N, C-alpha and C positions, 0 to 999 in steps of 0.2 A: 504494500500500500504506500503510495507516495503522498506527501503532504505538499500542497501548493500554497505559496505565499502571495499569489496574485489576488488583486481585489476582484470580487465578483462583478460582472456587468450589471449595471442598474437598468431596470426596465422602465418604460414610459418616457414621458417628456423630461427634458433636462430642467432643473430648477431655474426659475426666472431670476434675473439679476436686477438690482435697482431698489429704490425705496418704495415700500408698500404703504398705502394709506387705506384705512378702514373707515368707511362712512356708513354708519348705522342709521336707518330710517324706518319709521313706522307710519303707514298710511291707514287712515280710517275711511273706509268706503261704505256708502249707504246704498242699499237696494232701492231702485226707483230713481235715484239721483246719479249714481255712478255706475250704471249697468254696463256702459261701454268699457270702462276700466276693469270691472269685475270679469267681463268676458275676455278681455285682453290677458289678464293674469290667469284665468282658468285655462286658456289655450297654450300656456307656456309649459313645455315638458319639464319634469323634475330636474332640478339642477341648472336650469336655464334662466332663472329669474333675473339675476344680476346682468347677464349679457343682454337680455331683452330690454331691460330698463336703460342700460348704457346706449344701446342702439336707438331707442326712442328719444333719449335726450340729445344724442348727436344729430338726429334728424330734425331737431327744432333749431333752425338756422338763426333765429333772432334771440337765442338765449343769451342773456347778459348778466353780469355780476351786479347785484344790487349796489346802489351808491351808498356812500357813507352818510350818516345822519347830517342833515343840514344842506346836503347837495340836492340838485334837481332830481326829483324822484320820478319824473315822467319817463325816464329811460329804463326803469326797473321792469323786471319780468312780472307780468300779470299771470299768476298761477292759474286762475280760472280760465283765462284765454288759452293757456298752454294745454290744459287738460281737456278742453272742449273740442 
């Protein structure tokens, strides 16, 4: 019996490099008012929610960072318009 000192091959994707940021978010959706969003989330396969939300956010071309207090607030993202 021979003993090998080589490192076993890792399976799967290589680990990503870079700084990771975790953004936790809770949405409260109401039947009758948010049926379109409920259907959107119901149609996402298990494990695909984060990717689907990122894709939806990236598809919203006019998404802007809210201005600091005291600045002109007309350029801020109107969340209701985004979700409708």
